[in-house]
TIVO-2410 file (N, C-alpha, C; in nm, 3 decimals):
# residues 86
REC num residu      c1      c2      c3 atome chaine
REC   1      X   0.258  -1.400  -6.181     N      A
REC   1      X   0.162  -1.319  -6.259    CA      A
REC   1      X   0.041  -1.302  -6.098     C      A
REC   2      X  -0.009  -1.205  -6.089     N      A
REC   2      X  -0.075  -1.166  -5.965    CA      A
REC   2      X  -0.165  -1.045  -5.965     C      A
REC   3      X  -0.285  -1.010  -5.934     N      A
REC   3      X  -0.347  -0.904  -5.921    CA      A
REC   3      X  -0.489  -0.931  -5.839     C      A
REC   4      X  -0.546  -0.821  -5.796     N      A
REC   4      X  -0.626  -0.792  -5.736    CA      A
REC   4      X  -0.742  -0.692  -5.775     C      A
REC   5      X  -0.863  -0.701  -5.749     N      A
REC   5      X  -0.964  -0.608  -5.794    CA      A
REC   5      X  -1.103  -0.636  -5.726     C      A
REC   6      X  -1.195  -0.619  -5.781     N      A
REC   6      X  -1.361  -0.637  -5.781    CA      A
REC   6      X  -1.404  -0.738  -5.866     C      A
REC   7      X  -1.489  -0.833  -5.809     N      A
REC   7      X  -1.579  -0.919  -5.898    CA      A
REC   7      X  -1.720  -0.908  -5.840     C      A
REC   8      X  -1.813  -0.913  -5.975     N      A
REC   8      X  -1.956  -0.912  -5.916    CA      A
REC   8      X  -1.985  -1.079  -5.911     C      A
REC   9      X  -2.047  -1.134  -5.819     N      A
REC   9      X  -2.101  -1.235  -5.804    CA      A
REC   9      X  -2.246  -1.279  -5.815     C      A
REC  10      X  -2.275  -1.375  -5.911     N      A
REC  10      X  -2.443  -1.348  -5.921    CA      A
REC  10      X  -2.516  -1.490  -5.915     C      A
REC  11      X  -2.598  -1.486  -5.852     N      A
REC  11      X  -2.683  -1.631  -5.876    CA      A
REC  11      X  -2.815  -1.593  -5.942     C      A
REC  12      X  -2.851  -1.638  -6.063     N      A
REC  12      X  -2.932  -1.598  -6.129    CA      A
REC  12      X  -3.033  -1.689  -6.174     C      A
REC  13      X  -3.138  -1.649  -6.091     N      A
REC  13      X  -3.285  -1.729  -6.145    CA      A
REC  13      X  -3.275  -1.880  -6.078     C      A
REC  14      X  -3.189  -1.920  -5.975     N      A
REC  14      X  -3.175  -2.044  -5.905    CA      A
REC  14      X  -3.328  -2.136  -5.857     C      A
REC  15      X  -3.329  -2.235  -5.911     N      A
REC  15      X  -3.472  -2.296  -5.888    CA      A
REC  15      X  -3.423  -2.443  -5.863     C      A
REC  16      X  -3.558  -2.476  -5.781     N      A
REC  16      X  -3.521  -2.632  -5.782    CA      A
REC  16      X  -3.651  -2.685  -5.746     C      A
REC  17      X  -3.707  -2.794  -5.871     N      A
REC  17      X  -3.806  -2.830  -5.889    CA      A
REC  17      X  -3.957  -2.713  -5.897     C      A
REC  18      X  -3.893  -2.613  -5.971     N      A
REC  18      X  -3.985  -2.511  -6.023    CA      A
REC  18      X  -3.998  -2.388  -5.911     C      A
REC  19      X  -3.921  -2.405  -5.779     N      A
REC  19      X  -3.943  -2.311  -5.670    CA      A
REC  19      X  -3.800  -2.243  -5.655     C      A
REC  20      X  -3.864  -2.099  -5.678     N      A
REC  20      X  -3.711  -2.016  -5.661    CA      A
REC  20      X  -3.641  -2.025  -5.537     C      A
REC  21      X  -3.494  -1.993  -5.558     N      A
REC  21      X  -3.421  -2.024  -5.417    CA      A
REC  21      X  -3.388  -1.880  -5.443     C      A
REC  22      X  -3.289  -1.833  -5.524     N      A
REC  22      X  -3.239  -1.704  -5.534    CA      A
REC  22      X  -3.238  -1.619  -5.673     C      A
REC  23      X  -3.232  -1.491  -5.634     N      A
REC  23      X  -3.180  -1.425  -5.784    CA      A
REC  23      X  -3.113  -1.305  -5.721     C      A
REC  24      X  -2.981  -1.278  -5.691     N      A
REC  24      X  -2.911  -1.187  -5.658    CA      A
REC  24      X  -2.791  -1.164  -5.690     C      A
REC  25      X  -2.691  -1.067  -5.652     N      A
REC  25      X  -2.548  -1.074  -5.664    CA      A
REC  25      X  -2.511  -0.963  -5.592     C      A
REC  26      X  -2.375  -0.965  -5.568     N      A
REC  26      X  -2.287  -0.884  -5.486    CA      A
REC  26      X  -2.167  -0.865  -5.528     C      A
REC  27      X  -2.097  -0.734  -5.513     N      A
REC  27      X  -1.956  -0.710  -5.561    CA      A
REC  27      X  -1.879  -0.694  -5.436     C      A
REC  28      X  -1.745  -0.795  -5.467     N      A
REC  28      X  -1.647  -0.848  -5.359    CA      A
REC  28      X  -1.519  -0.812  -5.422     C      A
REC  29      X  -1.436  -0.845  -5.323     N      A
REC  29      X  -1.299  -0.840  -5.348    CA      A
REC  29      X  -1.233  -0.941  -5.411     C      A
REC  30      X  -1.153  -0.920  -5.486     N      A
REC  30      X  -1.111  -1.055  -5.599    CA      A
REC  30      X  -0.965  -1.051  -5.591     C      A
REC  31      X  -0.900  -1.186  -5.620     N      A
REC  31      X  -0.794  -1.179  -5.631    CA      A
REC  31      X  -0.718  -1.283  -5.721     C      A
REC  32      X  -0.614  -1.291  -5.793     N      A
REC  32      X  -0.562  -1.386  -5.851    CA      A
REC  32      X  -0.411  -1.409  -5.838     C      A
REC  33      X  -0.351  -1.562  -5.844     N      A
REC  33      X  -0.213  -1.538  -5.886    CA      A
REC  33      X  -0.204  -1.667  -6.004     C      A
REC  34      X  -0.061  -1.649  -6.048     N      A
REC  34      X  -0.062  -1.767  -6.142    CA      A
REC  34      X   0.075  -1.782  -6.188     C      A
REC  35      X   0.113  -1.890  -6.261     N      A
REC  35      X   0.248  -1.914  -6.305    CA      A
REC  35      X   0.221  -1.962  -6.458     C      A
REC  36      X   0.336  -1.961  -6.529     N      A
REC  36      X   0.332  -2.014  -6.653    CA      A
REC  36      X   0.467  -2.027  -6.742     C      A
REC  37      X   0.498  -2.106  -6.812     N      A
REC  37      X   0.627  -2.154  -6.886    CA      A
REC  37      X   0.594  -2.123  -7.048     C      A
REC  38      X   0.700  -2.104  -7.120     N      A
REC  38      X   0.676  -2.149  -7.253    CA      A
REC  38      X   0.816  -2.195  -7.289     C      A
REC  39      X   0.807  -2.289  -7.396     N      A
REC  39      X   0.920  -2.355  -7.463    CA      A
REC  39      X   0.922  -2.314  -7.614     C      A
REC  40      X   0.985  -2.230  -7.680     N      A
REC  40      X   1.007  -2.258  -7.842    CA      A
REC  40      X   1.067  -2.355  -7.899     C      A
REC  41      X   1.020  -2.447  -7.963     N      A
REC  41      X   1.062  -2.533  -8.071    CA      A
REC  41      X   1.139  -2.481  -8.158     C      A
REC  42      X   1.133  -2.367  -8.231     N      A
REC  42      X   1.200  -2.302  -8.287    CA      A
REC  42      X   1.164  -2.138  -8.329     C      A
REC  43      X   1.204  -2.093  -8.419     N      A
REC  43      X   1.172  -1.938  -8.444    CA      A
REC  43      X   1.018  -1.923  -8.488     C      A
REC  44      X   0.964  -1.980  -8.506     N      A
REC  44      X   0.827  -2.008  -8.537    CA      A
REC  44      X   0.706  -2.058  -8.447     C      A
REC  45      X   0.735  -2.153  -8.347     N      A
REC  45      X   0.640  -2.229  -8.284    CA      A
REC  45      X   0.692  -2.226  -8.158     C      A
REC  46      X   0.592  -2.212  -8.032     N      A
REC  46      X   0.617  -2.224  -7.896    CA      A
REC  46      X   0.470  -2.282  -7.846     C      A
REC  47      X   0.536  -2.329  -7.722     N      A
REC  47      X   0.427  -2.375  -7.641    CA      A
REC  47      X   0.412  -2.321  -7.515     C      A
REC  48      X   0.305  -2.296  -7.489     N      A
REC  48      X   0.261  -2.207  -7.314    CA      A
REC  48      X   0.184  -2.312  -7.265     C      A
REC  49      X   0.254  -2.334  -7.112     N      A
REC  49      X   0.158  -2.406  -7.030    CA      A
REC  49      X   0.165  -2.297  -6.884     C      A
REC  50      X   0.056  -2.304  -6.837     N      A
REC  50      X   0.014  -2.190  -6.723    CA      A
REC  50      X  -0.098  -2.252  -6.608     C      A
REC  51      X  -0.108  -2.181  -6.502     N      A
REC  51      X  -0.209  -2.193  -6.393    CA      A
REC  51      X  -0.225  -2.082  -6.345     C      A
REC  52      X  -0.355  -2.087  -6.307     N      A
REC  52      X  -0.388  -1.975  -6.240    CA      A
REC  52      X  -0.515  -1.998  -6.116     C      A
REC  53      X  -0.489  -1.888  -6.020     N      A
REC  53      X  -0.572  -1.941  -5.926    CA      A
REC  53      X  -0.661  -1.814  -5.896     C      A
REC  54      X  -0.774  -1.817  -5.871     N      A
REC  54      X  -0.865  -1.713  -5.887    CA      A
REC  54      X  -0.989  -1.727  -5.770     C      A
REC  55      X  -0.982  -1.605  -5.683     N      A
REC  55      X  -1.069  -1.626  -5.578    CA      A
REC  55      X  -1.137  -1.471  -5.529     C      A
REC  56      X  -1.240  -1.496  -5.462     N      A
REC  56      X  -1.295  -1.384  -5.411    CA      A
REC  56      X  -1.325  -1.370  -5.253     C      A
REC  57      X  -1.357  -1.287  -5.191     N      A
REC  57      X  -1.408  -1.231  -5.031    CA      A
REC  57      X  -1.548  -1.329  -5.059     C      A
REC  58      X  -1.591  -1.396  -4.970     N      A
REC  58      X  -1.717  -1.456  -4.958    CA      A
REC  58      X  -1.844  -1.348  -4.990     C      A
REC  59      X  -1.894  -1.377  -5.103     N      A
REC  59      X  -2.021  -1.300  -5.104    CA      A
REC  59      X  -2.139  -1.312  -5.010     C      A
REC  60      X  -2.230  -1.199  -4.987     N      A
REC  60      X  -2.341  -1.232  -4.911    CA      A
REC  60      X  -2.448  -1.210  -5.023     C      A
REC  61      X  -2.532  -1.296  -5.020     N      A
REC  61      X  -2.690  -1.304  -5.109    CA      A
REC  61      X  -2.798  -1.331  -5.027     C      A
REC  62      X  -2.901  -1.309  -5.102     N      A
REC  62      X  -2.999  -1.301  -5.035    CA      A
REC  62      X  -3.104  -1.423  -5.122     C      A
REC  63      X  -3.192  -1.501  -5.029     N      A
REC  63      X  -3.227  -1.587  -5.106    CA      A
REC  63      X  -3.392  -1.561  -5.130     C      A
REC  64      X  -3.483  -1.624  -5.202     N      A
REC  64      X  -3.624  -1.606  -5.211    CA      A
REC  64      X  -3.676  -1.566  -5.078     C      A
REC  65      X  -3.685  -1.608  -5.023     N      A
REC  65      X  -3.764  -1.555  -4.860    CA      A
REC  65      X  -3.708  -1.471  -4.776     C      A
REC  66      X  -3.594  -1.387  -4.863     N      A
REC  66      X  -3.523  -1.256  -4.761    CA      A
REC  66      X  -3.421  -1.298  -4.673     C      A
REC  67      X  -3.371  -1.415  -4.659     N      A
REC  67      X  -3.292  -1.466  -4.566    CA      A
REC  67      X  -3.138  -1.442  -4.636     C      A
REC  68      X  -3.064  -1.407  -4.584     N      A
REC  68      X  -2.888  -1.407  -4.602    CA      A
REC  68      X  -2.831  -1.534  -4.620     C      A
REC  69      X  -2.743  -1.549  -4.709     N      A
REC  69      X  -2.642  -1.677  -4.718    CA      A
REC  69      X  -2.497  -1.645  -4.777     C      A
REC  70      X  -2.415  -1.700  -4.722     N      A
REC  70      X  -2.275  -1.677  -4.763    CA      A
REC  70      X  -2.252  -1.762  -4.852     C      A
REC  71      X  -2.181  -1.730  -5.000     N      A
REC  71      X  -2.111  -1.804  -5.132    CA      A
REC  71      X  -1.976  -1.806  -5.091     C      A
REC  72      X  -1.927  -1.894  -5.152     N      A
REC  72      X  -1.768  -1.916  -5.205    CA      A
REC  72      X  -1.760  -1.900  -5.323     C      A
REC  73      X  -1.624  -1.813  -5.392     N      A
REC  73      X  -1.623  -1.868  -5.543    CA      A
REC  73      X  -1.460  -1.868  -5.522     C      A
REC  74      X  -1.419  -1.961  -5.587     N      A
REC  74      X  -1.272  -1.995  -5.620    CA      A
REC  74      X  -1.252  -2.067  -5.742     C      A
REC  75      X  -1.148  -2.094  -5.820     N      A
REC  75      X  -1.164  -2.158  -5.959    CA      A
REC  75      X  -0.987  -2.191  -5.951     C      A
REC  76      X  -0.950  -2.299  -6.022     N      A
REC  76      X  -0.825  -2.337  -6.070    CA      A
REC  76      X  -0.831  -2.353  -6.195     C      A
REC  77      X  -0.733  -2.316  -6.265     N      A
REC  77      X  -0.746  -2.280  -6.417    CA      A
REC  77      X  -0.604  -2.369  -6.461     C      A
REC  78      X  -0.592  -2.442  -6.569     N      A
REC  78      X  -0.471  -2.491  -6.629    CA      A
REC  78      X  -0.506  -2.454  -6.793     C      A
REC  79      X  -0.375  -2.412  -6.808     N      A
REC  79      X  -0.391  -2.357  -6.972    CA      A
REC  79      X  -0.301  -2.429  -7.026     C      A
REC  80      X  -0.287  -2.438  -7.161     N      A
REC  80      X  -0.187  -2.465  -7.268    CA      A
REC  80      X  -0.227  -2.426  -7.373     C      A
REC  81      X  -0.137  -2.364  -7.479     N      A
REC  81      X  -0.137  -2.316  -7.595    CA      A
REC  81      X  -0.033  -2.326  -7.668     C      A
REC  82      X  -0.053  -2.296  -7.820     N      A
REC  82      X   0.048  -2.304  -7.889    CA      A
REC  82      X   0.051  -2.134  -7.965     C      A
REC  83      X   0.210  -2.113  -7.992     N      A
REC  83      X   0.232  -1.977  -8.042    CA      A
REC  83      X   0.285  -1.991  -8.206     C      A
REC  84      X   0.248  -1.962  -8.306     N      A
REC  84      X   0.294  -1.981  -8.433    CA      A
REC  84      X   0.322  -1.834  -8.504     C      A
REC  85      X   0.443  -1.819  -8.536     N      A
REC  85      X   0.476  -1.684  -8.596    CA      A
REC  85      X   0.539  -1.720  -8.744     C      A
REC  86      X   0.501  -1.613  -8.842     N      A
REC  86      X   0.511  -1.628  -8.958    CA      A
REC  86      X   0.638  -1.575  -9.021     C      A
***
């Protein structure tokens, strides 16, 4: 599987020792790719195993003092599931 679109990346009320660091968001290009397989034990039960990588273009955010900084967003997701049919 694969796809692309947009993602809203947010930093919400980031603080260290009570000092405000950032509270901003940016909308950026996003993409994902993934693979998966399933194995049917019988007509009523199957197991699914998959992997998905999600990433975005680097968001540009503003810190509490007004300076800009870049971020990076990416995730590796491993999934496992069972399906049952009656």
